[in-house]
N, C-alpha and C positions, 0 to 999 in steps of 0.2 A: 228343887226343881232343877234341871240343868238346862242349859242354852238348847240342847239335843232335843228335849221332850218339849220345849216350849214350841221349839221350831218345827216338830212333828206335829205337835197339836194346834198348829195354826194353820199348816196344809191340809191338815184333817178336817178341822172346819170347815176351811175352805173349798173344799172337795164336796162336803155334805151339803154344804149352802148352795151347790151349784147342780147336784142330783136328786137330792129329796123332791123337789118339785114345790116348793114352800112359795118362793116367790111367783109361780105361776098362778097358782091358788088364791094367793091372795089379790092378785089382780084381777080373776075371773072374779072371785067374789065381790070385790068393789062394781065390775060393771054389769053385773047381774041384780044389782039392788043400788042402781043410782037413784032411783027415784023413790029410796026406803029410807029412813032414818038409821034403821037397824038392817046388820049384814046377816043374810038368812044363810042356812045350813048349805052347804056344797059338797056334795058326796067326794070329791077328789080328796077333802081334808083325811080321810081314813086312808088313803093309799099314802099321803103325804107324812101323816103320823106313823104310820107303820115302819114306810122308809126313814125316817130320823131316828124313830126308835130302836132301831136295829143296829144304828151304829152307838146312839148314845148310851146304851146300855153298858156301853165297854170303854165310856170315859172315865178318865182318872183327873188327878187335882191339876195339870195341865189345861186340859180340854175347857175343865168346868172356869177356870181363870181366863181363859180366852173371850169364852161365852158373855162372863158378866164384864170382862172391859169392853165389850161390843156393846154391851146394854142389852142383849139377848138372853141374859140367864133365866127368863122365864119359861124358855123353849125348853127347857127339862123337866116342868113342874106340871103335872096331871090338869090341875083346874083349867091352864089356859086351852089345852086341847079339849077338854069336855064343853069350854063353852064356845071354842070354835067349831067342835063338831054338832052343838045345839044351835048355831045360828046367834050366838048373845053377846057376840062380840060387835060394840058398837063401832059404825065405820069409820069413824075419827081412830078408833084404837087400831082397825085392821091396817089405815093408811099409815099408823105410827108403824106398826111393824114392819111395814113393806118397803119405808124409807128409811129403818134400820138394816136391812136384809141389804138395800142396795149399798147403801155406805160400807157395810162390810164385805161383800163383792168386789167392790171397788178397792179396797185399800188393803184387803189381806194380801194378795199376791206382792205388793211392795214390802210389806212388810216381813214375807216370808224372806225377802231379798235382804235385807237390812239386818235378820240375822244370822247371815250365812256368813262366812269368809271369804275373802277373796281368792282363795286358794280353791275351796268350794265350789264358788263359783266359776271357775276358771276349768276345773277337773270337771263339772258337770257337762261343760262342753262338747261337741266331738272334737276328737284331738287335734284335726285339722285347724280348729278355729281356736284354738288355745294359745297362749303366748308361749315362744319356744321355749322358756324356762319349764313350763308345764307338761311339754309334749309327752307322752309314754309314761305319765306318772300315775298312781291311784293313791288315794287316801284309806286306811287302815285306821278303824276306830275300834277302841279297845274296851270295855267296861269293866269295873272290879265293886262289888257291892262293899257296903261299910254297916256299921250299927247307927240306927237311926239317932239324929242330932249329935253325931260325933265325926270327926275328919278321918281320912285312910291314914293308918300310921306309915311313916317315912318305908319301914321295911318291906310293907306292901307294895308299895308303888315301886322301890327300888326293884323288887325282885319280878314285878311285871314288866317293868322295861328292861331287864335282863331277858326275860323270857322272849319279848317281843324283836329283841336286838339279835339274840340268838337264833331264833325263828328265820328271822330275814336274812340274816349273813348264811345260813345254812341254806336258804331257796335260794338265794343271789349266787353263790358257789356251784350249785347243782344246776342252775340255768344258764350261769355264763357271764352275768351282768354285772359293772361294778359300779352301778349306782348306789351310793348310800342312802341308807334308811334317815328321815329328819324327823325332828322332833315339831309337830305343828302345836300343838296345844294341850291345854286340859280343862276340864269344865267337872263344878263339882255340886252334888244335890242330895237328893237320896241314893244316890250314887255316883262312880267318878267315871268321868269316861277322858281316855286319854287318845288324841290323835296323831299318827304317824304320815309321811308321805315317802312313798318308795317307786320303785320302777314296777309296771304295772306287775309283768308275769309272777313275779315273786309274790307281790300282795295277794294276789289272787289263787296263788297257789296254798299261800296260808289259809286264806278263807275258805277256801275248798276243803283243805285236811279237816280245818276244825270244824266244821258242818258235817263231814264224812264222821267224825270220832264222837258228835254229841252225845247221840242215842246210847253209847258204850262208854263213855269218857268214866262213869263211877266204876264197872267193873276192871276196867284198865289200870286204874289207879289204885285199886286194891289188891293187885295182882302182886303176890308176894317176892317172885322173882325179878319184881319191875315191869314198867310201862311197855318196854318194848320186845319182854319177853314172850307175851302171846302171838300166836300167828293171827290173829285178829288186825293186829298194824299193818300186813302186806298189801291191803287191797286198799288203804288211805293213799288219796293221791301223792304227796309227797313221797311214800315211799315206793309207791308201787314206779313213779318215775326214776327213782335212784335205784331201784333194782333192774329197770330196763336199759337204764345207759353204764350201769356195772356191767350189766349181762354183756352189751355189745362190744365192752371197751371204750366208752365212750370217755370213762373217767377211771382212774388209777385204784386199786385195792385200798391203797391207802386213804386217798382220798375219801374213795367211799365210806370206808371205816369213820373217817373223819366226821363226815357230814351225819352219817346214821347217828352216831354217837350225840351230836349236838342237837338234832331233832328231837331224841329222846330228852335230853334234858329241856329243851325248847317246851314240850308238850306238857311235863310233869310239872314244872314249875309254873306254866301257864293256866293249867286247870285246877294244880294245888288252891293258886291263888285265888280260884271262885271267877276267874275272867270267861268274860264273852265280849261276841261281837253283835252288833246291830243286824245282822243277815240271820243269825239263828232267833232273834224275835220275830222275824217276820215269817218265819218255819212255823213257828211255834202259834202265831198269829194265826194260822192258814188251818188248823185244827179245828174240829167240830165245836162251836163258841158255845151253842145249848149246851151239850155234853161237859165243857167245861165249868159251865156257871152253875149246872146243875149240882157237881163235883163239890166248887167252891161254898153253894148256898147248905152243903150238908155241913159243911167245916164251922161255918158262922152264920148267924141270923143276918139277913140282907138288910142293910141300912134302909130306914124308910124316908123317902125324900120328903123335903117341906112340900106342900100344898099350897101353892098362892092362889089366893083371892083376886080376880081382876076386876076393877068397876071403871068401864071404860066410859060408862055417863059422867064420870065426875071429872070436871074440867081439869084439874090439877094431875090426876092419873091418867088424863088423855095426852096430855102433853110429855108424860115421862111413864112409859109402860111397864120401867121396870117393877117389878111385883113388891109390896110392900106391908101386906096383910097376909099373916100367917095363919093356916089352923094347925096346930101343933099334935092335937090328940091323935092316938092311933083309930078311933072312931070315925074323924074327921076323914081322915085317909083312906079307912077302909069302903068308906061310902062314896068317896070321888071314884076310887078306883073301879067299883062295882059299877057305879053308874056309866065309866067311860068302857070297860068291857060289854056291857049290854048295849050302848049305843055302838059299838063295833060290829056286835053279832045282829042288831036290827039293821045297818045299811049294808050286810052281806046277803041277808034274806033278800 
């Protein structure tokens, strides 16, 4: 797991807790049952469950680790929500969960700050508010996959750095900036992420060009005549700018040819290395998640989540809501799932 994945997961969990409405529902449940020893059912629980589950079904290892560290791992389990919907959670258990939500919301923003480097914190600020050395700079993050439980070979890392260096140099020559590309650092987990810092315009041109070529990268790489032999590259932002400047005489023919050659080399090295940028992940995340999930389920059976049995009446478990008992059988999971679906339909009626 990379620092970036942990940072993204922490940010996502913080946003989910702020927007799913769980804290408000827990507070309302306590207020509505002040005179009762048992917290009754609250119709708003269904909306909260649906909001939380729509996010949590896309959780990865990083998100699950963050929830577990916050002692909120039970939120991913059906039995908690079933008992909450039925009003079977004791008031002490509801209060305990509410306290954990408060703690998470209080400290998660600070934790995300600890996971960021000083350069990242500076560049997130408006340009005018940055320290002088960070003005007009932008971070370029590049990731490359590698085999599970293995580190990327040196050759692959060298090819990646060469591709980014040539890419940036060509864009800087095209735009006319003298700012060099700097190496910020790397992070390794189930993939390797390498960060660079350079002038804003060349970095943005690189990002936009990679995004523009992403959906046709395989076809262009398979072109026997070479990546740049296809007319499909002419509409990429970097080549479009090169043609525009060359056409009006802003750069010489020899310089234009040099930049063109460098860009072709950079694209081929970058894409052949299997490299990507986080902005590509953001685009694919916007696709129809229901359809993507259905397609993935066709490829492999979905993993069954562990079903947690929560007994808030027990003093020890009331003090510690973290799930301890597990129903491991498929029959138990099917029963709880059917119960939850039935409850949702009843509440909707």
